[in-house]
C-alpha positions in Angstrom: 40.6 41.9 -61.7 41.9 38.5 -63.0 44.9 37.9 -65.1 42.4 36.4 -68.1 40.5 39.4 -68.2 43.6 41.8 -67.9 45.0 39.8 -70.8 41.8 40.2 -72.9 41.2 44.0 -72.3 45.2 44.2 -73.0 44.9 43.0 -76.5 42.6 45.9 -77.8 43.1 48.8 -75.2 44.9 52.0 -76.6 47.6 54.0 -75.1 44.8 56.7 -74.8 42.6 54.6 -72.7 45.6 53.5 -70.5 46.6 57.5 -70.0 42.9 58.0 -69.3 42.9 55.2 -66.5 46.0 56.4 -65.0 44.5 59.8 -64.8 41.6 58.6 -62.7 43.7 56.4 -60.8 45.9 59.2 -59.9 42.9 61.4 -59.1 41.0 58.7 -56.7 43.5 56.4 -54.9 43.8 57.9 -51.7 45.9 55.2 -49.8 48.9 54.7 -52.1 50.5 52.3 -49.1 48.2 49.3 -49.8 49.8 46.4 -51.0 50.3 45.9 -54.8 47.9 43.4 -56.8 50.7 42.6 -59.4 53.7 42.4 -56.7 52.8 41.7 -52.9 56.3 42.8 -52.0 55.6 46.4 -52.7 53.1 49.2 -52.5 50.7 50.7 -54.8 52.7 53.8 -55.1 55.9 51.8 -55.9 54.1 50.0 -58.8 52.7 53.4 -60.0 56.4 54.5 -60.0 57.1 51.4 -62.2 54.0 51.2 -64.5 52.7 54.8 -65.1 54.8 57.5 -63.7 56.6 57.7 -67.1 54.0 56.4 -69.1 54.2 57.7 -72.8 51.3 57.3 -75.1 53.3 57.6 -78.0 55.6 54.5 -76.9 54.7 50.6 -78.0 54.2 48.9 -74.7 54.7 45.1 -74.3 51.8 43.2 -73.8 52.8 41.8 -70.3 53.3 45.2 -69.1 50.1 46.2 -70.2 48.6 43.4 -68.5 50.1 44.4 -65.5 49.0 48.0 -65.8 45.5 46.6 -65.9 45.7 44.4 -63.3 47.2 46.9 -61.0 44.9 50.0 -61.8 42.0 48.3 -63.7 39.1 49.2 -61.5 39.9 52.8 -62.7 39.7 51.9 -66.2 36.7 53.5 -68.5 33.3 52.1 -68.1 33.0 50.5 -71.6 36.3 48.4 -71.2 35.6 47.0 -67.8 34.5 43.2 -68.1 30.9 42.6 -67.3 29.9 40.1 -64.5 28.3 37.3 -65.6 24.9 36.6 -63.3 25.1 33.4 -61.5 22.5 30.7 -62.6 19.7 30.0 -60.1 19.9 26.9 -59.0 16.8 24.8 -58.0 17.2 23.1 -54.6 14.8 20.0 -53.6 14.1 20.1 -50.1 12.4 17.2 -47.9 11.6 17.4 -44.4 13.8 14.7 -42.5 11.6 11.4 -41.3 12.7 10.3 -37.9 11.5 7.0 -36.9 
């Protein structure tokens, strides 16, 4: 997920929805040694320890922290929060056979 999409989601997401995302991520991530999306110098496991291990539903989180949480674990968001992909428009291509003299 790109940063712009994550910013839009971070503005409207609730802590309950973030907690649901973290629970789904915890259950479904099999390789915690993959490189982090937010910081290429650490793994997903290290990112989890920073962003999600002490997550508290009652706490108010900074918008930047939410953006980083969503960028890192956004693939595990509830389906209704995931951004929809816009279909690419079809392009009409003009073709002519080459003429050789």
